C-alpha positions as MATLAB code, in Angstrom:
seq = 'XXXXXXXXXXXXXXXXXXXXXXXXXXXXXXXXXXXXXXXXXXXXXXXXXXXXXXXXXXXXXXXXXXXXXXXXXXXXXXXXXXXXXXXXXXXXXXXXXXXXXXXXXXXXXXXXXXXXXXXXXXXXXXXXXXXXXXXXXXXXXXXXXXXXXXXXXXXXXXXXXXXXXXXXXXXXXXXXXXXXXXXXXXXXXXXXXXXXXXXXXXXXXXXXXXXXXXXXXXXXXXXXXXXXXXXXXXXXXX';
ca = [
     -61.660  -56.106  -34.236;
     -62.670  -59.183  -32.331;
     -60.565  -62.092  -33.537;
     -56.926  -62.184  -34.593;
     -54.722  -65.226  -35.235;
     -51.157  -64.820  -36.404;
     -47.837  -66.547  -36.891;
     -44.671  -64.714  -35.911;
     -41.266  -65.653  -37.339;
     -42.237  -69.172  -38.372;
     -41.963  -68.662  -42.139;
     -38.548  -67.479  -43.383;
     -39.943  -65.390  -46.235;
     -42.907  -64.005  -44.283;
     -42.106  -63.140  -40.645;
     -45.711  -62.204  -39.932;
     -48.939  -63.590  -41.334;
     -52.157  -62.507  -39.647;
     -55.820  -63.317  -40.251;
     -58.454  -61.223  -38.512;
     -62.158  -60.478  -38.294;
     -63.636  -57.132  -37.325;
     -66.909  -57.426  -35.397;
     -69.044  -54.334  -34.870;
     -72.588  -52.989  -34.883;
     -73.727  -52.557  -38.468;
     -74.956  -49.007  -37.939;
     -71.459  -47.715  -37.079;
     -70.118  -46.077  -40.253;
     -66.792  -47.302  -41.604;
     -64.663  -47.075  -44.740;
     -62.978  -50.020  -46.421;
     -59.190  -50.352  -46.327;
     -57.401  -47.753  -48.463;
     -54.603  -45.219  -48.318;
     -55.565  -42.342  -46.023;
     -55.623  -38.891  -47.570;
     -54.648  -37.157  -44.315;
     -51.980  -39.772  -43.448;
     -50.672  -40.885  -46.860;
     -48.327  -43.558  -45.474;
     -51.186  -45.403  -43.733;
     -53.228  -48.170  -45.345;
     -56.193  -49.313  -43.246;
     -59.929  -49.381  -42.880;
     -61.398  -46.405  -41.062;
     -63.985  -45.920  -38.350;
     -65.912  -42.897  -39.612;
     -67.470  -42.258  -36.204;
     -64.202  -41.605  -34.324;
     -61.609  -41.469  -37.110;
     -59.365  -44.332  -35.952;
     -58.920  -47.890  -37.158;
     -58.805  -51.473  -35.931;
     -55.980  -52.857  -38.100;
     -53.541  -51.415  -40.603;
     -50.081  -51.141  -42.106;
     -47.888  -48.348  -43.411;
     -45.373  -47.953  -46.219;
     -42.477  -48.726  -43.859;
     -43.815  -52.204  -43.062;
     -45.143  -51.315  -39.599;
     -48.445  -52.816  -38.511;
     -50.903  -52.547  -35.641;
     -54.147  -54.206  -34.613;
     -56.615  -53.758  -31.795;
     -59.352  -55.675  -30.002;
     -61.660  -54.520  -27.243;
     -61.943  -56.249  -23.877;
     -65.251  -57.975  -23.110;
     -65.960  -58.086  -19.384;
     -69.643  -57.216  -19.066;
     -68.918  -53.653  -17.962;
     -70.571  -50.774  -19.837;
     -68.404  -48.778  -22.199;
     -67.450  -45.388  -20.781;
     -68.339  -42.692  -23.306;
     -66.069  -40.115  -21.656;
     -62.864  -41.985  -22.553;
     -60.782  -41.646  -25.699;
     -61.349  -43.760  -28.805;
     -59.269  -46.932  -28.805;
     -58.927  -46.814  -32.588;
     -56.537  -43.882  -32.275;
     -53.972  -46.235  -30.708;
     -53.548  -48.065  -34.019;
     -53.728  -44.975  -36.214;
     -51.242  -42.984  -34.139;
     -48.616  -45.735  -34.248;
     -48.923  -46.202  -38.002;
     -48.573  -42.452  -38.559;
     -45.624  -42.036  -36.174;
     -41.885  -42.546  -36.479;
     -41.453  -43.789  -32.907;
     -40.067  -47.229  -32.249;
     -42.549  -49.795  -30.990;
     -40.948  -49.685  -27.528;
     -41.110  -45.887  -27.285;
     -44.669  -45.795  -28.544;
     -45.834  -48.413  -26.061;
     -44.105  -46.575  -23.209;
     -46.208  -43.554  -24.112;
     -49.382  -45.651  -24.380;
     -48.795  -47.197  -20.957;
     -48.649  -43.749  -19.370;
     -52.147  -42.933  -20.626;
     -53.644  -46.451  -20.691;
     -56.412  -45.541  -18.240;
     -57.720  -42.932  -20.697;
     -59.243  -45.753  -22.761;
     -61.803  -48.478  -22.291;
     -60.286  -51.970  -22.135;
     -58.122  -52.921  -25.094;
     -55.554  -55.336  -26.495;
     -52.957  -53.728  -28.754;
     -50.579  -55.537  -31.124;
     -47.873  -53.454  -32.804;
     -44.657  -54.167  -34.583;
     -42.644  -54.354  -37.766;
     -40.644  -57.050  -39.501;
     -38.267  -57.334  -36.539;
     -40.422  -57.205  -33.382;
     -44.015  -57.697  -32.263;
     -45.429  -56.504  -28.940;
     -48.719  -57.071  -27.135;
     -50.089  -54.745  -24.492;
     -53.437  -54.639  -22.696;
     -54.562  -51.991  -20.251;
     -56.549  -54.652  -18.374;
     -54.571  -57.862  -18.776;
     -50.904  -56.895  -18.620;
     -48.817  -54.586  -16.452;
     -46.288  -53.966  -19.214;
     -45.812  -54.641  -22.906;
     -44.767  -58.176  -23.839;
     -42.361  -58.802  -26.707;
     -43.581  -61.926  -28.462;
     -41.372  -64.882  -29.282;
     -41.780  -66.939  -32.482;
     -45.027  -68.895  -32.481;
     -48.727  -68.945  -33.316;
     -50.997  -66.693  -31.260;
     -54.703  -65.995  -30.921;
     -56.427  -62.908  -29.585;
     -60.102  -62.140  -29.164;
     -61.689  -59.984  -26.478;
     -59.951  -61.585  -23.504;
     -56.210  -61.761  -22.936;
     -53.611  -63.052  -25.392;
     -54.222  -66.757  -26.098;
     -57.222  -66.978  -23.741;
     -58.666  -70.369  -24.795;
     -62.146  -69.280  -25.815;
     -63.622  -71.813  -28.287;
     -63.355  -69.416  -31.245;
     -59.682  -68.722  -30.482;
     -58.826  -72.415  -30.113;
     -60.718  -73.308  -33.292;
     -59.179  -70.478  -35.319;
     -55.629  -71.259  -34.165;
     -56.025  -74.931  -35.088;
     -57.333  -74.118  -38.564;
     -54.727  -71.397  -39.053;
     -51.895  -73.764  -38.084;
     -53.159  -76.347  -40.576;
     -53.252  -73.760  -43.364;
     -49.686  -72.693  -42.619;
     -48.493  -76.295  -42.808;
     -50.241  -76.712  -46.156;
     -48.833  -73.454  -47.586;
     -52.463  -72.682  -48.329;
     -53.506  -69.903  -50.723;
     -54.962  -66.658  -49.433;
     -58.538  -67.718  -50.190;
     -58.235  -70.535  -47.645;
     -57.589  -68.044  -44.845;
     -60.690  -66.111  -45.794;
     -62.661  -69.376  -45.796;
     -61.426  -69.981  -42.238;
     -62.515  -66.487  -41.211;
     -66.043  -67.170  -42.544;
     -66.595  -70.162  -40.206;
     -69.958  -69.638  -38.460;
     -69.805  -72.747  -36.236;
     -71.215  -72.061  -32.751;
     -69.593  -73.454  -29.618;
     -71.548  -75.820  -27.390;
     -73.018  -74.182  -24.295;
     -70.764  -76.183  -21.977;
     -67.698  -74.675  -23.666;
     -68.785  -71.049  -23.597;
     -66.726  -68.642  -21.486;
     -68.340  -66.472  -18.819;
     -67.389  -62.940  -19.804;
     -70.095  -61.039  -17.953;
     -72.659  -60.947  -20.758;
     -75.853  -62.984  -21.088;
     -75.872  -66.596  -22.274;
     -77.666  -65.428  -25.417;
     -74.777  -63.082  -26.203;
     -72.146  -65.683  -25.341;
     -73.774  -67.974  -27.909;
     -74.008  -65.205  -30.508;
     -70.352  -64.218  -30.080;
     -68.912  -67.756  -30.025;
     -68.257  -68.350  -33.780;
     -65.203  -67.182  -35.677;
     -67.601  -65.301  -37.972;
     -70.562  -63.715  -36.164;
     -73.991  -63.340  -37.753;
     -77.002  -61.462  -36.374;
     -79.394  -58.750  -37.608;
     -77.635  -55.834  -35.875;
     -74.116  -56.959  -34.953;
     -71.537  -59.222  -36.489;
     -68.416  -59.700  -38.569;
     -68.133  -56.777  -40.942;
     -64.738  -57.354  -42.541;
     -62.063  -60.045  -42.799;
     -58.394  -59.221  -43.294;
     -55.231  -61.068  -44.266;
     -52.008  -59.219  -43.456;
     -48.474  -60.253  -44.385;
     -45.115  -58.712  -43.561;
     -42.417  -60.091  -45.843;
     -38.771  -60.745  -45.112;
     -37.720  -57.704  -47.109;
     -39.775  -55.498  -44.777;
     -42.678  -54.790  -47.122;
     -46.244  -55.384  -45.968;
     -49.500  -56.194  -47.725;
     -53.070  -56.115  -46.470;
     -56.061  -57.716  -48.178;
     -59.550  -56.994  -46.862;
     -62.939  -58.451  -47.709;
     -65.826  -56.294  -46.552;
     -68.889  -58.320  -45.583;
     -71.218  -55.462  -44.702;
];
């Protein structure tokens, strides 16, 4: 998952509304969002290479989402899969605080990540590279890509602005998916320096990424309602 924008406790009937894109190499096998046979309370897409997921909900209204950290450093193959952080929370009965305390103890067992977890009452963000402890989020609109929370990369700024406008308009679900399909590239003078080549900075700058081998593979709209129920709608691109 490489771009997430969400509103927390701004709409009385919908404490959380989240729009997200998953970016990945196209040759990495994955399954579309569904109920998991081995974890029947979990509804999420599934990474068939490692068995975890990037975003999901469960029947109790809990949710979790993950992005990787982009810093130009090679991925360490000897570390654990980051997707298990989402799957384990959704399949557990631990509170968000207790779960994050456990994650923090083993945070160095994973490559760089941002983790969002919560329910209809609380949302927390934790990163093993960008935060020393979990942060409980206050009401507001947030954006998360592959830097820290609300790092003003062009795609994050653009997505938050469009997302805010849609909220104000009480826009239908299709409008959020239209936002997530925006392929506008940032100008070179606005690109961040994240340790990758200029060519890759350009490729990764849109909300929706397109290239022959890597790009946006799925878009998701997630809502947690005031009654505590959650719904997740996914559109698989490829």
